[in-house]
N, C-alpha and C positions, 0 to 999 in steps of 0.2 A: 502495498499499500504507500511505502514511504518512497518507493521507487518510483509509482504514479505522480504524486505530488510533486518531486523534484523533476522528472520530465514534464509535467505540465507547465511549472514556473519556466524552465529550460526552454521549452517550446514556444511561450508567451513571448519570452526575451527577445526569443530569433525572431519572431515573426514582428517584433517592434522593431528589429534592427532592420529586417528586409523592407520593412515599411518603410522607413526612415530611408535608407538608401536607395529603393524603388520610385519614390515620391519626388524627393529632391537632387537625387542623382540623375533618373534618369525619365522623370515627367510621366510617371503613372499614377495611379490612383487608386485608393481604398477599395479592395472589393465586396469589405462590407457595408450593404447598403444604410446598417445602424450607425457606422461611425465614420461613413464617409464624406458626411458634410463637415464633423468635426476634424478630420484629415485633413479637407482643404480649405477650409476655413478658418478655423481655430487651432493650430498646430499644438500648443501647451494644453488647452484640454483636451484635446485627443491621446498626447503623451501622459496625462495624469489619468485619462481612464483606461488607456492599458496597459501603463506601466505600473498601477496601484489598484484602480477600483477591479481587474479583472484578474489579479494576482488574488486579491483579498477573498474575492469572489471561492478563487478554486481553495484558499484556505477554508473555508468556511465550509466547503463542498467534503476537502480533508477531515472538517472537525464532525463531521456528519457520521464518520464511519463508525460510533460505538452508538450511535442509535438504530442506524438503516445501514449496516456493514453494505450487504448486496447493491444498494443503491448508491452509494456512496463511491464502491468499488466501479461498479460499470462509470457513472456519471464521470470520474476522472479518467477512466477509460477511452470515453467517448469524447472527453476536451482534449487531452493527450492526440488520440487518434489525428482528430481535428486541425487544431495546431500544426499537426507535423506535417498535413499535409499543404496546410495553407503554406509553411516555409517551405516545403520541397516547390509547391508552384511559384512561390518568389525567385527561389534560385534559379527554374528553370526559364523563366522571363527576362531576368536579367543575363543570365550568360545568351539567352537566345538575341537578347537586343545589343551585348556586348559584339557578337558575333556579326550581325547585320551589321554594324555600325562600322567594324573593320577595325574594332580593337587589339593592336598586337598582342599576340600570345594566344588568341582566340580562332 
């Protein structure tokens, strides 16, 4: 359970980093429609939500492991998988942009 918690926090951090690189370095947009407006117009608020609120919600889900262990484990597993897929998509998109732009080494 602790490993899922750690992986969920790590995946969220990597997603925030990938989002920052994609938006500011390559002109991409946030894929989550709930956070897209914040990412494009209120960057500090986006970082606060993605960097503070989401980990706090993951922590809260982790704390539910005593009361509902099956639901907590399934929720953390789902969050980890979804965020890992998002990070993979960011990496693929950034690599594709760098390849098309002709960045040396790609």
